Every structure is written in structure tokens, then in C-alpha cells.
C-alpha positions, -999 to +999 in steps of 0.1 A: -012+039-187+001+047-153+019+025-127+017+039-092+045+026-070+038+033-033+060+027-003+048+022+033+061+009+066+074+019+100+088+055+104+125+063+101+134+031+082+145+047+049+113+046+027+120+079+009+156+068+002+146+034-011+120+048-034+143+076-048+172+051-052+151+024-069+140+048-097+172+068-098+154+100-087+178+118-063+166+148-043+130+141-050+119+131-015+134+148+015+157+126+036+160+133+073+188+124+097+169+133+128+147+115+152+115+132+139+098+119+108+106+139+076+077+127+054+043+138+066+012+127+046+018+114+011+044+129-013+039+123-050+065+124-079+060+116-115+091+100-130+099+120-161+113+090-180+089+066-198+090+029-192+078+000-215+060-031-204+067-066-219+044-058-248+063-027-257+036-003-245+048+029-228+037+038-193+043+064-167+055+057-132+041+077-103+059+074-070+040+077-037+061+082-006+040+078+025+044+090+061+059+063+084+037+042+106+039+049+144+057+083+141+058+100+174+044+132+160+014+115+143-019+100+155-029+063+151-059+073+130-037+092+106-016+060+101-046+040+091-060+067+068-026+072+051-020+035+047-055+030+033-050+057+007-015+044-001-029+009-008-059+021-028-038+043-051-010+018-056-004-006-085+026-019-066+029-015-028+064-019-012+062-025+025+096-015+039+108-029+072+142-034+088+156-066+103+142-100+107+104-099+108+088-108+141+053-120+150+044-085+161+054-072+126+031-097+109+003-088+134+007-051+128+006-057+090-026-077+094-041-049+115-033-024+088-049-045+061-080-050+082-081-012+086-080-009+048-109-033+044-130-015+070-123+018+052-133+003+018-165-010+034-172+025+049-167+041+015-190+016-001-217+023+025-213+060+019-217+054-018-247+032-012-263+060+009-257+084-020-275+060-043-306+060-020-305+098-014-299+114-048-291+114-085-254+112-076-261+075-070-257+067-106-221+079-104-216+059-072-229+027-088-202+031-114-173+035-090-183+008-064-160-022-064-187-045-052-222-043-038-226-042+000-262-052-001-260-083-023-246-106+004-215-127+005-195-136-025-181-170-035-144-176-028-136-171-065-155-138-065-137-127-033-104-135-050-113-116-081-124-086-059-091-088-040-070-088-072-089-059-087-088-038-056-054-044-040-019-038-055+009-062-061+026-065-027+063-065-020+076-069+015+111-054+015+132-068+044+162-045+048+194-053+067+187-090+071+218-111+070+205-144+085+195-173+064+160-189+065+155-219+088+164-253+075+128-265+076+118-238+051+125-242+014+122-205+006+112-171+021+075-176+011+073-208+031+089-191+061+062-164+061+034-188+056+046-209+086 
């Protein structure tokens, strides 16, 4: 078994450093100390050590370090494509950001997730077209996550689709020293507010 740990987020906020440090893999991903982004595209590293889950089963960890969002030397379409691929390949997705999250951070994150959903729908439509056009359709039927022609799913089916398709999500808030507001019991409540 494989666990793919991906990291995404705004450019120049230390994603490569965090991923390397979290798995004690120094010098794996290049770190930059300049204004330009260091990581372009997606960089992959297989952690040589084996890990064990709670049942004692060994698994391999694969690290995906992705290009930062909104890099000055990148295009917006690249951001969405790289983020989509990062999400779809991940078992665990770490969204790295710095400072207290703002409304615009939440809106940007929602836009990126909508982009992922649109990309999944586009892939499904392409696979459906292959089904109609050729014998490759049998393969496409096996790899579709849901049928785009069968209509809407019930809420429980949508939830099941979401959990099968998307990774475990961690929003890493770096360099935050403030406490949460008094009217919130925990950080989850703060974000849902």
C-alpha cells in the first residue's frame, strides 16, 4: 500500500521545507531564498523508510511537492491544473498558508476546489465520449468514479463519492500566534463560522 502526502498552497510560503522536515528528508526538495518560485510543476519523492499503520501493515509514503499558487512566473490555468492533479493523487493533502486566514483565503480555497470538481467532470465527460466512440470505453467504465449520465445522486451517495475521490485535508496555518475568538470553542468552529 501507498500513502501519497501532497502539499499545496500559495507560493513562497515554505511548502518544500515543511514536507521535507515533516518526514525527515533533508535535501530532497530544493529550497529557494529568492523572490522567484523554486518548485515548478510537481516534484515526487518516495520515502525510503517503511511505515506501519495501526494494524501493523507496512506502507510506503510518497511525497508530492507542488508549485505554489499565484507564482509570478506561472499562469492561472497552470495553478488550477497542478492543484487538481495534486488533489487527485493525494491520500493526504496539506494546504500550507501563513498567518491568520482571511475571507479571501477561504474564497480562494473554494475556487480551487470548484476547479478540481470541474476538472473531474471534464475527465468524466471525456471518458464517457470514449465509451461511445470505441472499445476503449470498457476501460473508461472501470476507472470512472461516477456516471455523468445517470443524473443526480442522493446526499449519502454524494458524500460517499466525496470521501472516495478526495484526500484527507489538513490546513496548516503557519506563524499564527493569536488565539481563537472567545465565541468559538475550537478552530473548527472558527472556520465554519
